[in-house]
C-alpha positions as CSV (number, residue, x, y, z in Angstrom):
1,M,-8.6,-5.0,7.3
2,S,-11.3,-2.7,7.2
3,R,-11.5,0.2,4.5
4,L,-9.4,2.9,4.4
5,P,-10.1,6.4,3.9
6,T,-8.8,7.8,0.6
7,Y,-7.0,11.6,0.4
8,F,-6.5,14.7,-1.8
9,I,-3.5,16.6,-0.2
10,S,-2.1,19.7,-0.9
11,H,1.7,18.2,-1.3
12,G,4.1,21.8,-0.9
13,G,6.5,22.7,-3.5
14,G,9.1,21.1,-4.4
15,P,11.8,19.2,-2.5
16,W,10.1,21.4,0.6
17,P,10.9,18.7,3.6
18,W,14.9,18.5,3.3
19,L,14.7,22.5,3.0
20,S,14.8,24.1,6.2
21,D,13.3,27.4,5.2
22,M,10.5,25.9,2.9
23,R,10.0,23.5,6.0
24,Q,9.3,25.9,8.2
25,R,6.8,28.3,5.8
26,L,5.2,24.5,5.2
27,A,5.0,24.0,9.0
28,S,0.7,23.7,9.1
29,L,1.3,21.1,6.3
30,E,3.9,18.8,7.3
31,V,1.8,18.5,10.8
32,S,-1.1,17.3,8.4
33,L,0.5,14.9,6.7
34,A,2.4,13.3,9.2
35,R,-0.7,12.6,11.3
36,M,-2.1,11.0,8.5
37,P,-1.0,7.4,9.8
38,E,-2.5,7.8,13.1
39,E,-5.9,9.0,11.2
40,I,-5.8,5.6,8.9
41,G,-5.0,3.9,12.0
42,V,-3.3,0.9,10.9
43,K,-0.2,0.7,7.9
44,P,-1.2,0.5,4.7
45,K,-0.2,-2.1,2.4
46,A,0.7,0.2,-0.3
47,I,0.1,4.0,-1.0
48,L,-1.5,4.6,-4.7
49,M,-0.5,7.8,-5.1
50,V,-2.3,10.0,-8.0
51,S,-0.1,12.7,-8.6
52,G,-0.3,16.1,-10.2
53,H,3.2,15.7,-11.7
54,W,2.9,12.4,-13.8
55,E,0.4,12.3,-16.6
56,E,0.0,10.1,-20.1
57,P,-2.5,10.0,-23.3
58,E,-3.5,6.9,-21.3
59,F,-4.0,6.1,-17.7
60,A,-0.2,4.3,-16.7
61,V,0.3,2.0,-13.7
62,M,4.0,2.2,-12.2
63,S,4.5,-1.4,-12.3
64,G,8.5,-1.2,-11.2
65,A,9.3,-3.3,-7.8
66,R,11.9,-0.9,-7.3
67,P,11.2,3.0,-8.4
68,G,13.8,5.5,-9.2
69,M,13.8,9.1,-8.7
70,V,12.2,11.8,-11.2
71,Y,13.4,15.6,-9.5
72,D,11.1,17.3,-11.5
73,Y,11.5,20.6,-10.2
74,S,14.2,23.5,-11.0
75,G,16.5,26.2,-9.1
76,F,16.7,24.5,-6.4
77,P,19.9,23.5,-4.1
78,P,22.4,20.4,-5.5
79,E,22.2,18.1,-2.9
80,T,17.9,17.9,-3.7
81,Y,18.4,15.9,-7.3
82,K,20.3,13.4,-5.0
83,I,17.7,12.7,-2.7
84,V,16.3,8.8,-2.8
85,Y,12.8,7.5,-0.9
86,P,13.7,3.8,-0.8
87,A,10.3,2.8,-0.7
88,P,9.6,-0.2,-2.4
89,G,6.7,-0.2,-5.7
90,A,4.2,-2.7,-5.6
91,P,4.2,-5.1,-8.6
92,D,1.6,-7.1,-8.3
93,L,-0.9,-4.3,-7.0
94,A,0.1,-2.7,-10.3
95,E,-1.3,-5.4,-12.1
96,R,-4.5,-5.6,-10.5
97,T,-4.5,-2.3,-10.9
98,A,-4.1,-2.2,-14.8
99,G,-6.7,-4.7,-14.5
100,L,-9.5,-3.3,-13.1
101,L,-8.6,-0.2,-14.9
102,K,-8.8,-2.2,-18.1
103,A,-12.9,-4.2,-16.5
104,A,-14.1,-0.6,-16.5
105,G,-13.3,0.4,-20.0
106,L,-10.6,3.0,-19.2
107,P,-7.0,3.3,-21.6
108,T,-4.4,1.2,-19.6
109,R,-0.6,0.4,-20.2
110,L,1.8,-0.2,-17.3
111,A,4.7,1.6,-17.1
112,P,7.8,-0.3,-15.0
113,D,10.5,2.3,-15.5
114,Q,8.7,5.2,-14.1
115,G,10.0,6.7,-11.1
116,F,8.8,8.7,-7.8
117,D,8.0,12.6,-9.0
118,H,8.7,15.3,-6.1
119,G,4.5,14.9,-5.7
120,T,4.8,11.3,-4.5
121,F,8.5,11.4,-2.9
122,A,7.9,14.5,-0.8
123,P,4.8,13.7,1.1
124,A,5.2,10.3,1.6
125,Y,9.1,10.9,3.1
126,V,6.6,13.1,5.9
127,M,4.2,10.4,6.5
128,Y,6.2,7.3,6.0
129,P,10.0,8.5,6.5
130,E,11.0,5.4,7.3
131,A,10.0,4.1,4.0
132,D,8.7,1.1,5.0
133,V,5.5,1.3,2.7
134,P,5.3,0.3,-0.7
135,I,3.6,3.2,-3.2
136,Y,3.0,3.1,-6.3
137,Q,1.6,6.0,-8.6
138,V,-1.2,6.2,-11.4
139,S,-0.6,9.2,-14.1
140,L,-3.2,11.6,-14.9
141,Q,-4.4,11.1,-18.0
142,H,-3.9,14.3,-20.8
143,G,-6.6,16.7,-21.3
144,Y,-7.9,16.7,-17.6
145,D,-11.3,15.4,-18.4
146,P,-12.9,15.6,-14.8
147,A,-15.5,12.4,-16.0
148,A,-12.5,10.5,-16.9
149,H,-10.9,11.3,-13.2
150,F,-13.7,10.5,-11.7
151,A,-13.7,6.9,-13.4
152,L,-10.6,6.5,-12.4
153,G,-11.3,6.9,-8.6
154,R,-14.5,4.5,-8.8
155,A,-12.3,1.6,-10.7
156,L,-9.7,2.3,-7.9
157,A,-12.5,2.0,-5.3
158,P,-12.1,-1.9,-4.7
159,L,-8.4,-1.5,-3.8
160,R,-9.5,0.2,-0.2
161,D,-10.7,-2.7,0.8
162,E,-7.6,-4.8,0.1
163,G,-5.4,-2.7,2.4
164,V,-4.4,0.7,-0.7
165,L,-3.8,3.9,0.6
166,I,-5.4,6.2,-2.1
167,V,-4.2,9.4,-2.4
168,G,-4.7,12.3,-4.7
169,S,-1.4,14.3,-4.7
170,G,-2.0,18.2,-5.9
171,L,-2.7,21.5,-4.7
172,S,-5.7,23.2,-3.8
173,Y,-4.5,26.6,-5.6
174,H,-1.9,26.2,-8.1
175,N,-0.6,29.4,-10.1
176,L,2.9,29.3,-10.3
177,R,3.1,33.0,-11.2
178,L,0.9,34.7,-8.8
179,F,2.1,34.1,-4.9
180,G,2.2,36.6,-2.5
181,P,-0.8,39.2,-1.7
182,G,-2.1,39.0,-4.9
183,A,-3.2,35.6,-4.9
184,K,-5.1,36.6,-1.2
185,E,-8.3,36.9,-3.1
186,P,-8.3,34.1,-5.5
187,S,-7.2,31.5,-3.4
188,A,-9.4,32.4,-0.4
189,A,-12.9,32.7,-2.5
190,F,-11.6,29.3,-4.4
191,D,-10.8,27.5,-1.5
192,A,-14.6,29.0,-0.1
193,W,-16.1,27.4,-2.8
194,L,-13.6,23.9,-2.3
195,D,-15.1,23.5,0.7
196,G,-18.8,23.9,0.3
197,A,-18.5,21.7,-2.7
198,V,-17.1,18.7,-1.5
199,N,-19.1,18.7,1.7
200,A,-22.2,18.9,-0.6
201,A,-24.2,15.9,-0.6
202,P,-22.8,13.3,-2.9
203,E,-24.9,13.4,-5.7
204,A,-24.6,17.7,-5.6
205,R,-20.9,16.8,-4.9
206,T,-19.8,15.4,-8.0
207,R,-21.9,18.0,-10.5
208,A,-20.0,20.5,-8.7
209,L,-16.8,19.6,-8.9
210,L,-17.6,18.4,-13.1
211,D,-18.2,21.8,-13.2
212,W,-15.1,22.8,-11.2
213,D,-13.7,25.7,-13.9
214,K,-17.3,28.0,-13.5
215,A,-16.2,28.4,-9.6
216,P,-15.3,32.4,-8.3
217,Y,-11.3,32.6,-9.7
218,A,-10.9,29.0,-11.1
219,R,-9.1,29.3,-14.3
220,V,-6.7,31.8,-12.0
221,C,-6.0,29.3,-9.4
222,H,-5.9,26.1,-11.9
223,V,-4.5,28.2,-14.8
224,R,-3.5,24.1,-15.6
225,E,-5.7,22.3,-13.5
226,D,-3.3,18.9,-13.5
227,H,-2.8,20.1,-9.5
228,L,-6.9,19.6,-9.0
229,V,-7.4,17.0,-11.0
230,P,-5.9,14.3,-8.6
231,L,-9.2,15.5,-6.3
232,F,-11.2,13.8,-8.5
233,A,-9.7,10.8,-8.5
234,A,-9.6,10.7,-4.4
235,V,-13.2,12.0,-4.7
236,G,-14.4,9.0,-7.6
237,A,-12.8,6.1,-5.0
238,A,-15.5,7.5,-2.1
239,E,-17.9,8.5,-3.4
240,G,-20.7,8.2,-1.5
241,E,-18.5,9.2,1.5
242,K,-18.4,12.6,4.0
243,A,-15.5,15.0,3.3
244,T,-13.0,16.1,6.7
245,R,-10.4,18.5,6.2
246,V,-7.4,17.7,7.4
247,Y,-5.2,20.8,6.4
248,H,-5.9,24.6,6.2
249,D,-4.1,27.7,5.7
250,T,-4.5,31.2,4.5
251,N,-0.8,32.2,4.2
252,V,1.3,30.0,2.6
253,F,4.0,31.6,0.9
254,G,2.9,34.6,1.6
255,G,-0.8,34.9,0.5
256,V,-1.9,32.0,-0.6
257,T,-5.0,29.7,1.5
258,A,-5.0,25.8,0.3
259,S,-6.8,23.3,1.8
260,S,-6.4,19.0,2.0
261,Y,-9.2,16.3,2.4
262,R,-10.0,12.7,3.8
263,F,-12.9,11.3,1.9
264,G,-14.6,8.1,4.2
């Protein structure tokens, strides 16, 4: 199997694929996610998600054979707390992944009881509605240190040659208190900076992303950077490779500009 690309995706809000009104508002996001299997060209052996919705003191690796569900959202209809995305886990790959992280000197543990959070199961449902590709996750590390998450990506890079699709799942804009027209200027300015940063030459790209909080409106768009940090893992795993913007919308939730990228 040839080397797979990596992705940083903006994963939308909560259980949006199961809600018709949200699904309509995120139609362009759905198109981009549904197109990913065709872009990749082969069915992955597994998908490794680094989601903005799971963080631990160390890099934890989901290792259960049948992961459960984590309904880490609130205020949605009762039926959305009964959603099941029945993809199998990938215990053997989890062991391999933990070994790669330990070899890189990163603090690591296996997490056999961790389930799929919505940063994983919502986009995965659009990508592979039959749930026929094994999925597992690696957590973020508390503190969101950019260099540590670049190191995570670098350690994961060999998996790309072993049929594993690495996906950083977050949002290029994530300020839950600022949607609508008030988000238009800050999100557009940050998105323009982000596009320039990820399309820079590799060394310049890494430098820019390590200093992301100096970008225009950085701390307006990411009060907490949990939804941006998955980008660093995706880039770290494809550090010398070209970026391609695969999703771009300038009116998400009434004013937000958001983007997703493929690397390699």
